[in-house]
Backbone bond lengths (Angstrom), bond angles and torsions (degrees), N, CA, C in turn:
res aa  C-N    CA-C-N  psi(-1)  N-CA   C-N-CA  omega(-1)  CA-C   N-CA-C  phi
1 M - - - 1.467 - - 1.528 109.82 -
2 A 1.311 116.17 125.85 1.461 119.58 179.43 1.520 110.10 -66.22
3 H 1.306 116.13 135.68 1.457 120.79 -179.82 1.528 108.67 -84.98
4 I 1.336 116.04 123.21 1.465 120.02 177.58 1.523 108.93 -59.15
5 Q 1.302 116.46 134.15 1.458 121.06 -178.68 1.532 109.99 -83.63
6 A 1.332 115.52 62.31 1.463 120.38 -172.01 1.525 112.09 -59.80
7 R 1.320 116.06 -51.78 1.465 120.12 -177.46 1.521 110.30 -61.46
8 T 1.325 116.61 -48.99 1.460 120.70 -179.94 1.518 111.16 -60.54
9 Q 1.328 116.13 -44.09 1.459 120.46 -176.53 1.520 111.88 -63.28
10 L 1.329 117.09 -48.15 1.463 119.48 -178.17 1.529 111.82 -69.11
11 L 1.327 116.86 -42.99 1.464 118.91 -179.42 1.523 111.08 -65.52
12 D 1.325 117.58 -37.17 1.467 120.28 177.15 1.523 110.99 -63.96
13 M 1.321 117.34 -39.45 1.469 120.65 177.89 1.526 110.46 -60.61
14 I 1.335 115.93 -45.97 1.465 119.76 -179.02 1.525 110.74 -62.95
15 R 1.328 116.41 -43.59 1.460 120.35 -177.44 1.518 112.53 -68.79
16 R 1.327 116.78 -21.54 1.472 120.20 174.22 1.525 111.89 -82.67
17 G 1.305 116.79 -0.03 1.458 120.62 179.42 1.513 113.15 91.05
18 E 1.318 117.23 7.68 1.465 120.32 176.54 1.527 108.94 -84.77
19 K 1.323 115.56 165.32 1.469 121.06 179.60 1.528 107.22 -127.62
20 P 1.334 117.45 92.83 1.461 119.85 -178.40 1.524 111.71 -54.98
21 L 1.330 115.01 141.08 1.467 121.70 -178.87 1.524 109.18 -120.89
22 G 1.327 115.91 128.78 1.448 120.77 179.26 1.513 111.73 -125.47
23 V 1.328 114.65 -179.04 1.466 120.31 179.04 1.531 108.15 -149.19
24 F 1.324 116.15 140.05 1.454 121.36 176.74 1.531 109.37 -83.38
25 I 1.320 115.58 136.87 1.459 122.52 -177.90 1.525 109.27 -110.54
26 T 1.337 116.78 118.49 1.459 121.01 177.04 1.521 111.87 -112.83
27 S 1.320 118.57 -19.38 1.459 121.40 175.39 1.527 109.82 -66.79
28 T 1.322 117.18 138.61 1.457 119.70 177.64 1.528 112.31 -77.38
29 D 1.318 117.75 -12.10 1.464 121.29 -177.90 1.521 110.12 -79.74
30 P 1.346 119.27 119.31 1.466 120.35 -179.33 1.517 113.74 -65.63
31 A 1.325 117.59 -12.12 1.465 119.38 174.13 1.530 110.46 -59.96
32 T 1.332 116.47 -29.11 1.464 119.97 178.09 1.521 110.56 -62.46
33 T 1.323 116.91 -47.84 1.468 120.43 176.76 1.521 110.65 -63.70
34 E 1.328 116.39 -40.37 1.460 120.61 178.93 1.523 110.73 -57.30
35 I 1.326 116.70 -43.30 1.467 121.70 179.73 1.523 110.39 -67.00
36 M 1.332 117.19 -45.01 1.462 120.25 -177.47 1.533 110.97 -65.36
37 A 1.315 117.04 -34.65 1.459 119.79 174.90 1.522 110.35 -68.54
38 E 1.325 116.21 -40.69 1.463 121.14 -178.34 1.530 112.02 -62.47
39 V 1.340 117.03 -37.86 1.460 119.11 -177.97 1.527 112.35 -81.11
40 G 1.354 117.14 -10.67 1.452 118.20 169.23 1.511 117.95 113.91
41 F 1.329 118.78 12.16 1.467 118.57 175.87 1.532 109.41 -62.33
42 D 1.327 115.47 141.31 1.465 120.41 -178.05 1.518 112.26 -75.12
43 F 1.326 116.75 -30.82 1.452 120.57 177.90 1.520 109.22 -150.84
44 I 1.315 115.30 157.40 1.461 120.90 172.26 1.520 107.44 -122.24
45 V 1.328 115.84 153.49 1.468 121.47 176.18 1.523 107.52 -120.27
46 I 1.306 115.92 108.66 1.458 121.57 177.37 1.529 106.69 -73.08
47 D 1.323 116.82 118.71 1.460 119.66 -168.38 1.524 111.64 -94.25
48 G 1.326 114.91 99.17 1.452 121.03 176.54 1.510 113.63 -91.07
49 E 1.345 116.81 1.56 1.468 119.41 176.81 1.523 110.26 -92.04
50 H 1.320 117.31 -52.63 1.467 121.10 -177.77 1.527 112.91 -106.12
51 G 1.321 117.26 -13.93 1.459 120.22 176.45 1.521 110.85 -91.75
52 P 1.349 117.97 156.12 1.472 121.73 -176.84 1.522 112.51 -85.24
53 M 1.314 117.29 50.23 1.453 122.33 -172.22 1.527 112.62 -86.47
54 G 1.315 116.02 130.90 1.452 121.70 166.38 1.520 108.56 -103.33
55 R 1.341 116.62 177.79 1.464 120.05 -176.09 1.525 111.40 -63.43
56 V 1.321 117.49 -36.22 1.462 119.85 179.80 1.526 110.63 -64.54
57 Q 1.329 116.56 -43.46 1.465 119.60 179.24 1.528 111.67 -65.37
58 V 1.335 116.33 -39.26 1.467 119.16 177.73 1.522 109.97 -58.90
59 E 1.315 116.61 -46.65 1.456 120.05 -178.58 1.524 111.61 -64.97
60 D 1.335 117.57 -37.80 1.469 120.55 177.14 1.526 111.12 -63.19
61 H 1.332 116.64 -40.26 1.473 120.00 177.50 1.527 111.07 -66.60
62 V 1.325 116.95 -38.54 1.466 120.25 177.24 1.522 110.07 -60.84
63 R 1.318 116.90 -44.23 1.466 120.26 178.88 1.527 110.83 -60.75
64 A 1.321 116.31 -43.22 1.464 119.87 179.71 1.527 111.11 -64.69
65 A 1.335 116.83 -39.73 1.464 120.34 178.34 1.520 110.89 -64.11
66 K 1.329 116.70 -45.59 1.461 120.97 179.97 1.528 110.57 -61.24
67 A 1.331 116.27 -43.57 1.466 119.87 179.51 1.525 111.49 -63.33
68 G 1.334 116.28 -32.06 1.456 120.39 -178.24 1.511 114.79 -91.01
69 G 1.343 117.01 -4.06 1.459 120.36 176.75 1.508 114.59 77.94
70 T 1.327 117.67 25.01 1.461 120.37 176.54 1.524 109.36 -113.94
71 I 1.319 118.17 158.42 1.465 122.97 -174.91 1.522 110.15 -83.14
72 P 1.346 118.04 124.21 1.461 119.88 177.75 1.525 112.37 -91.44
73 L 1.322 116.23 112.85 1.457 122.74 170.47 1.522 107.58 -107.08
74 A 1.310 117.44 169.83 1.460 120.29 178.54 1.516 110.11 -147.29
75 R 1.330 115.25 142.35 1.465 120.71 171.72 1.531 107.77 -101.08
76 V 1.321 115.78 123.11 1.458 120.34 -179.84 1.527 109.86 -89.15
77 L 1.331 115.21 167.39 1.461 120.64 -177.28 1.519 111.89 -69.30
78 E 1.340 116.19 -36.30 1.456 120.41 -179.16 1.523 109.23 -159.28
79 N 1.318 115.38 171.51 1.464 122.06 -178.27 1.526 109.12 -78.22
80 S 1.332 114.50 70.50 1.459 121.69 -176.04 1.519 109.72 -115.78
81 P 1.345 118.75 125.08 1.463 120.11 179.49 1.523 113.54 -56.98
82 T 1.333 117.58 -36.25 1.463 119.32 -179.07 1.529 111.35 -70.88
83 L 1.327 117.50 -40.47 1.463 120.15 176.90 1.523 110.81 -65.45
84 I 1.322 116.54 -42.37 1.464 120.86 179.47 1.523 110.07 -62.89
85 Q 1.338 116.85 -45.90 1.462 120.19 179.96 1.522 111.32 -60.32
86 A 1.333 117.34 -46.52 1.458 120.67 -178.99 1.521 111.37 -61.73
87 T 1.316 116.71 -39.42 1.463 120.60 -178.31 1.523 111.09 -70.09
88 L 1.316 117.13 -41.28 1.463 120.10 176.78 1.524 110.99 -67.86
89 D 1.334 117.77 -38.18 1.461 120.44 176.80 1.524 111.08 -60.01
90 S 1.332 116.96 -31.95 1.465 121.22 178.61 1.521 112.51 -71.15
91 G 1.336 116.71 -13.32 1.451 120.29 174.57 1.511 116.02 114.84
92 A 1.342 118.21 -0.83 1.466 119.03 176.11 1.527 108.99 -62.77
93 H 1.318 116.23 146.44 1.464 120.39 -176.70 1.522 113.58 -110.26
94 G 1.312 114.87 12.95 1.454 120.03 173.73 1.510 108.77 -169.53
95 I 1.317 115.82 152.59 1.456 122.38 -176.42 1.521 109.41 -125.70
96 I 1.330 115.94 128.24 1.462 121.67 170.80 1.526 107.20 -97.49
97 I 1.339 115.66 126.20 1.463 122.25 -174.30 1.532 109.05 -106.27
98 P 1.337 118.64 112.06 1.466 119.53 179.90 1.518 112.30 -74.32
99 H 1.328 115.26 156.37 1.470 122.52 172.71 1.521 112.47 52.14
100 L 1.316 116.15 44.16 1.461 120.96 176.31 1.527 107.64 -93.82
101 D 1.322 116.08 118.01 1.461 120.99 -168.46 1.522 115.41 -114.47
102 T 1.343 118.15 -18.71 1.460 120.33 -170.80 1.524 111.14 -135.63
103 P 1.329 117.78 158.81 1.464 119.79 175.89 1.525 112.43 -63.92
104 E 1.342 117.68 -30.53 1.455 120.49 177.30 1.531 110.31 -63.58
105 Q 1.318 116.33 -41.54 1.461 119.88 176.95 1.530 110.80 -66.57
106 A 1.316 116.88 -35.97 1.468 120.30 178.02 1.521 110.78 -64.91
107 R 1.330 116.96 -43.54 1.465 120.13 178.64 1.533 110.96 -63.29
108 A 1.330 117.02 -38.78 1.462 120.40 178.29 1.525 110.74 -64.36
109 A 1.330 117.22 -39.37 1.462 121.03 179.17 1.522 110.91 -65.27
110 V 1.322 116.77 -43.62 1.466 120.48 179.16 1.526 110.01 -62.31
111 A 1.332 117.28 -43.39 1.461 120.81 179.78 1.523 111.12 -61.85
112 A 1.337 116.61 -38.08 1.465 120.22 -179.96 1.521 111.94 -68.60
113 C 1.324 116.93 -23.22 1.472 121.71 -177.00 1.519 112.87 -91.97
114 R 1.325 118.58 -7.71 1.463 121.14 -175.68 1.520 110.93 -121.25
115 Y 1.327 114.41 142.65 1.455 120.29 174.88 1.531 110.71 -74.16
116 A 1.351 115.25 159.64 1.463 120.96 172.43 1.538 108.79 -61.26
117 P 1.319 117.93 148.54 1.467 126.37 13.15 1.525 114.86 -91.63
118 V 1.344 118.55 -0.31 1.465 119.70 -176.73 1.517 112.45 -95.30
119 G 1.329 117.96 -7.38 1.454 121.01 -179.11 1.514 111.49 -149.40
120 R 1.327 115.13 -165.93 1.462 120.96 -174.91 1.529 112.03 -128.38
121 R 1.317 117.45 18.57 1.465 120.45 178.45 1.535 109.53 -66.18
122 G 1.332 116.30 129.21 1.454 119.90 178.76 1.520 111.25 -67.57
123 M 1.322 116.83 140.76 1.458 120.51 -176.88 1.523 111.38 -100.12
124 C 1.325 114.79 138.66 1.459 121.89 171.96 1.516 107.05 -159.65
125 P 1.335 118.46 116.37 1.455 119.98 -178.77 1.522 113.30 -75.76
126 T 1.356 117.49 -18.56 1.459 120.14 -173.66 1.519 111.07 -88.34
127 V 1.323 115.20 50.19 1.466 122.61 175.97 1.519 107.69 -136.24
128 R 1.322 115.73 169.83 1.459 118.12 -175.33 1.519 112.41 -60.65
129 S 1.330 116.82 -43.76 1.464 118.96 -176.82 1.516 112.16 -62.23
130 G 1.339 116.72 -32.72 1.463 120.75 -177.92 1.508 114.60 -87.44
131 G 1.339 116.84 -2.51 1.458 119.86 177.71 1.511 113.81 78.23
132 Y 1.325 117.20 11.57 1.469 122.62 176.25 1.527 113.35 63.78
133 N 1.323 117.47 25.23 1.469 119.46 179.13 1.520 109.73 -160.26
134 L 1.340 115.50 170.64 1.457 121.45 -178.98 1.523 113.10 -100.99
135 D 1.324 117.55 8.60 1.462 120.44 -179.20 1.527 109.91 -58.82
136 N 1.332 116.51 123.53 1.468 122.77 178.74 1.527 111.55 51.10
137 W 1.330 116.38 43.73 1.461 119.38 179.85 1.535 112.54 -57.36
138 P 1.337 120.03 -44.14 1.472 118.47 178.61 1.534 112.51 -58.19
139 G 1.324 116.78 -38.21 1.464 119.44 178.53 1.512 111.51 -66.82
140 F 1.342 117.01 -38.78 1.464 120.07 177.03 1.524 110.75 -63.59
141 V 1.325 117.28 -42.88 1.463 121.12 -179.60 1.526 110.70 -60.12
142 R 1.332 116.19 -45.76 1.467 119.37 179.32 1.525 110.66 -60.40
143 A 1.338 116.50 -46.96 1.462 120.32 -178.32 1.527 111.45 -63.99
144 A 1.339 115.77 -41.42 1.463 119.71 179.76 1.523 110.72 -64.08
145 N 1.331 117.64 -45.45 1.463 120.90 -179.55 1.520 112.31 -64.04
146 E 1.320 116.40 -36.74 1.465 120.58 -178.17 1.519 112.66 -74.94
147 N 1.326 118.01 -26.70 1.457 119.77 -169.25 1.519 115.50 -114.18
148 V 1.331 117.54 -6.48 1.453 117.79 177.94 1.533 109.82 -68.10
149 L 1.319 115.73 139.69 1.461 121.47 177.90 1.525 109.21 -101.44
150 V 1.319 115.84 128.36 1.459 122.34 177.37 1.522 106.45 -116.31
151 I 1.330 116.31 112.09 1.464 121.15 -169.29 1.528 109.94 -121.32
152 P 1.331 118.79 102.68 1.464 120.80 176.14 1.534 111.00 -70.56
153 L 1.327 114.48 141.84 1.463 120.15 173.34 1.525 107.96 -93.33
154 I 1.318 115.51 117.30 1.462 121.74 -179.10 1.521 107.25 -93.01
155 E 1.340 115.91 101.41 1.468 119.00 -171.45 1.529 112.13 -143.94
156 S 1.348 115.90 31.77 1.461 120.07 174.83 1.520 108.88 -149.79
157 R 1.321 115.52 161.44 1.465 119.83 176.85 1.527 110.66 -62.52
158 L 1.335 116.59 -36.88 1.463 119.95 179.87 1.521 110.71 -64.34
159 A 1.316 117.52 -40.88 1.466 120.67 178.81 1.523 110.54 -63.29
160 V 1.334 117.02 -40.41 1.467 120.16 178.01 1.522 110.08 -64.11
161 E 1.329 116.82 -41.83 1.465 120.71 179.12 1.530 111.25 -62.84
162 N 1.333 117.02 -30.83 1.460 121.67 -177.39 1.527 112.93 -99.67
163 I 1.320 117.48 12.56 1.467 119.87 -168.12 1.527 112.44 -60.85
164 E 1.323 118.50 -39.14 1.461 119.86 -179.18 1.535 110.98 -62.86
165 E 1.329 116.82 -41.56 1.463 120.67 -179.61 1.528 111.18 -70.99
166 I 1.322 117.53 -36.31 1.472 120.69 177.56 1.521 110.21 -64.28
167 L 1.321 116.68 -44.10 1.460 120.92 -179.23 1.525 112.16 -67.66
168 A 1.314 117.25 -22.40 1.462 120.74 -179.52 1.524 112.84 -78.75
169 V 1.336 117.82 -9.77 1.468 121.05 -177.64 1.527 109.55 -70.46
170 D 1.317 116.75 128.29 1.457 121.62 177.15 1.525 109.68 -62.66
171 G 1.322 116.39 128.80 1.459 120.60 -178.25 1.509 113.34 105.66
172 I 1.328 117.55 -8.39 1.469 121.91 175.90 1.525 108.12 -101.94
173 D 1.328 116.72 110.25 1.468 121.71 178.10 1.519 111.81 -107.33
174 I 1.336 116.03 -29.10 1.462 122.53 -175.53 1.519 108.08 -132.67
175 I 1.332 116.54 139.60 1.456 121.54 170.77 1.518 108.08 -119.24
176 H 1.324 115.69 156.27 1.462 121.59 178.43 1.524 107.67 -110.54
177 F 1.323 116.39 117.99 1.464 121.55 176.54 1.524 107.18 -82.71
178 G 1.351 115.87 118.47 1.464 120.56 -175.54 1.520 111.84 -108.69
179 P 1.334 118.63 90.63 1.470 120.64 -174.54 1.523 114.22 -68.69
180 G 1.336 118.72 -23.80 1.455 119.86 -177.70 1.517 112.76 -66.05
181 D 1.334 116.81 -61.79 1.462 119.94 -179.80 1.521 112.25 -69.09
182 L 1.333 116.80 -28.84 1.461 118.83 176.18 1.524 109.70 -64.72
183 S 1.329 117.23 -40.38 1.471 120.31 175.97 1.523 110.36 -59.16
184 A 1.335 116.28 -45.32 1.469 119.92 179.93 1.522 111.08 -61.96
185 D 1.340 116.87 -42.09 1.458 121.11 -179.22 1.521 111.61 -65.22
186 M 1.331 115.85 -28.72 1.463 120.43 -179.86 1.525 112.06 -92.93
187 G 1.328 117.04 2.59 1.461 120.57 178.68 1.511 113.62 74.28
188 L 1.322 116.95 27.79 1.462 121.51 -178.15 1.518 110.62 -103.75
189 E 1.319 115.85 149.01 1.457 120.28 175.35 1.527 109.25 -77.16
190 F 1.315 116.26 136.29 1.468 121.09 -179.55 1.524 109.44 -113.10
191 P 1.349 118.82 130.67 1.464 126.35 4.23 1.523 114.54 -94.76
192 A 1.337 117.24 5.01 1.466 119.43 -173.98 1.526 112.88 -60.30
193 G 1.332 117.52 -30.50 1.463 120.16 -176.48 1.512 114.79 -92.26
194 M 1.336 116.72 15.02 1.462 120.14 -175.59 1.517 112.85 -56.74
195 G 1.325 116.37 -35.87 1.457 119.53 -177.71 1.519 113.05 -60.90
196 Q 1.332 117.13 -23.88 1.459 120.83 -178.27 1.532 112.44 -82.10
197 L 1.333 116.22 -0.90 1.460 119.98 175.84 1.521 112.10 -88.02
198 T 1.314 117.13 2.10 1.464 121.02 -173.21 1.524 112.43 -55.98
199 T 1.325 117.23 -45.48 1.467 120.01 -177.52 1.528 110.93 -63.32
200 A 1.334 115.42 -44.70 1.467 119.23 178.62 1.528 110.42 -62.42
201 W 1.320 116.36 -44.24 1.471 119.84 -179.81 1.526 111.06 -61.69
202 Q 1.319 117.33 -44.55 1.460 120.65 -178.63 1.524 111.25 -62.30
203 R 1.335 116.93 -38.27 1.463 118.96 178.41 1.533 110.60 -66.44
204 V 1.319 116.63 -44.30 1.463 120.38 179.91 1.528 110.39 -64.82
205 R 1.314 116.41 -43.26 1.469 120.79 -179.58 1.523 110.35 -63.05
206 S 1.324 117.46 -45.35 1.468 121.02 -179.71 1.524 111.32 -64.62
207 A 1.325 116.93 -40.73 1.467 120.78 -179.73 1.525 110.47 -65.05
208 A 1.325 117.09 -41.03 1.465 120.43 178.74 1.523 110.77 -64.95
209 N 1.310 116.44 -43.39 1.472 119.84 178.07 1.528 110.88 -59.77
210 A 1.333 116.15 -44.94 1.462 120.50 -177.86 1.528 111.49 -65.21
211 A 1.338 116.83 -33.22 1.464 120.98 -177.39 1.527 112.55 -88.33
212 G 1.332 117.47 -6.20 1.454 120.39 -176.21 1.516 112.31 70.24
213 K 1.342 116.44 29.48 1.459 122.23 179.90 1.540 109.46 -110.85
214 Y 1.337 116.06 176.26 1.467 120.44 -170.01 1.525 111.21 -128.25
215 I 1.348 114.92 158.26 1.463 121.43 -175.32 1.525 110.48 -122.15
216 L 1.335 114.91 133.93 1.461 123.69 169.29 1.518 107.78 -104.43
217 S 1.339 116.91 133.86 1.463 121.21 178.59 1.523 109.57 -142.50
218 P 1.338 117.09 158.82 1.462 119.79 173.94 1.526 110.55 -67.93
219 A 1.308 115.94 138.01 1.471 120.52 179.52 1.530 110.10 -73.28
220 G 1.333 115.02 151.35 1.451 121.18 171.55 1.514 115.90 80.07
221 L 1.328 117.86 11.77 1.468 120.48 -178.92 1.520 112.40 -115.92
222 G 1.326 116.65 11.99 1.451 120.19 177.00 1.511 114.90 99.48
223 F 1.341 117.23 7.35 1.461 120.73 -178.43 1.532 110.49 -122.05
224 D 1.321 115.58 34.49 1.460 120.23 -173.83 1.524 113.25 -74.11
225 D 1.342 118.13 -1.77 1.461 119.29 171.67 1.526 110.64 -86.16
226 S 1.338 116.67 11.76 1.461 120.80 171.95 1.519 109.69 -64.05
227 D 1.329 115.59 165.97 1.459 121.19 -178.52 1.522 112.08 -84.73
228 L 1.333 116.59 -27.78 1.449 123.61 173.91 1.526 107.35 -133.41
229 L 1.335 116.12 151.41 1.458 120.18 -179.62 1.520 109.87 -130.16
230 S 1.336 115.18 151.49 1.459 120.05 171.80 1.518 108.70 -118.80
231 A 1.328 115.13 136.04 1.460 121.93 177.79 1.529 109.31 -74.55
232 P 1.342 117.89 171.90 1.469 118.65 172.00 1.526 110.93 -54.54
233 M 1.318 117.12 153.66 1.459 121.31 -177.26 1.527 110.64 -62.59
234 D 1.330 115.17 155.81 1.465 120.83 -172.52 1.525 113.79 -51.87
235 L 1.322 117.55 -47.33 1.461 119.32 -177.35 1.527 111.82 -74.17
236 M 1.328 117.28 -23.80 1.459 119.75 172.74 1.526 109.93 -70.52
237 I 1.332 116.31 -39.22 1.469 120.07 175.27 1.526 109.72 -59.91
238 L 1.337 116.84 -43.56 1.460 121.25 178.29 1.524 110.75 -61.97
239 H 1.322 116.40 -43.14 1.464 121.17 179.21 1.525 110.51 -62.48
240 Q 1.330 116.64 -46.69 1.466 120.32 -179.29 1.523 111.49 -62.35
241 A 1.339 115.88 -42.81 1.463 119.84 -179.68 1.530 110.62 -65.40
242 G 1.339 116.75 -42.77 1.460 119.95 178.77 1.520 111.96 -63.78
243 A 1.331 116.18 -43.87 1.463 119.95 179.80 1.528 111.14 -63.08
244 R 1.338 116.04 -38.67 1.468 119.62 178.99 1.527 111.06 -65.52
245 I 1.312 117.55 -42.17 1.459 121.63 -179.91 1.521 110.59 -63.37
246 V 1.337 117.21 -44.13 1.460 120.90 179.05 1.521 111.00 -64.43
247 A 1.351 116.90 -44.01 1.460 120.49 -179.47 1.518 111.33 -62.61
248 E 1.320 116.83 -42.04 1.464 120.44 179.58 1.541 111.00 -65.89
249 H 1.351 115.64 -37.31 1.461 119.14 177.67 1.529 111.30 -65.61
250 R 1.354 116.14 -45.90 1.472 119.21 -179.39 1.528 110.84 -61.98
251 K 1.334 115.28 -38.29 1.464 119.38 -179.47 1.524 111.18 -65.82
252 S 1.337 116.21 -44.66 1.464 119.78 -177.57 1.507 112.00 -72.64
253 A 1.340 117.01 -27.53 1.466 120.42 -178.48 1.526 111.17 -80.72
């Protein structure tokens, strides 16, 4: 099975001056990913932290993403080597790691995402990511190690304080700025207190620029100068669309 060049594809888009747009998927129905790929999102994030995803659902979403030509990433529940391995085995081509606060945690995440000799990811060819066979296994390992995306979620004061060291970890090309949990960690009301995140955002933005790395952020919250953006989550999009349809009907009636 050819390994999607996720890292190369997204980084090339950014370097061409494009701004990749993704969406988080919390619905267990892979039709959701199919629709998001059809309308043109550059990547989807299968949400294993806040969504009710099991391994079967993750793999179904990966299949839908591949069929639709969009990049399948996944957010795991925690920085766990076993969770990361299972998610990558299902075919995701990048992992978003929540609550990553230190460079040591970043190095552990990178190691969990890469096969030996550069990492500690367990090998098994009889999974979706490996194509269910050993044909050209060394070539697959090289491609997987080179193209897997390891994306720390920066969502605490400690992570902001350590941002320069986190960005210096080999294997970290993109970080995710998480204003929701960062607001909670700073004792701010969300989203009303977003303006008070300015100092934290400026430090993260400056550190990424200095390191030649990139930032993913939620769209529409004041951080749209990020290099990649994520739209509202799938079920929030559904809620907004439904509410708009009802409001327009009540108004016209």
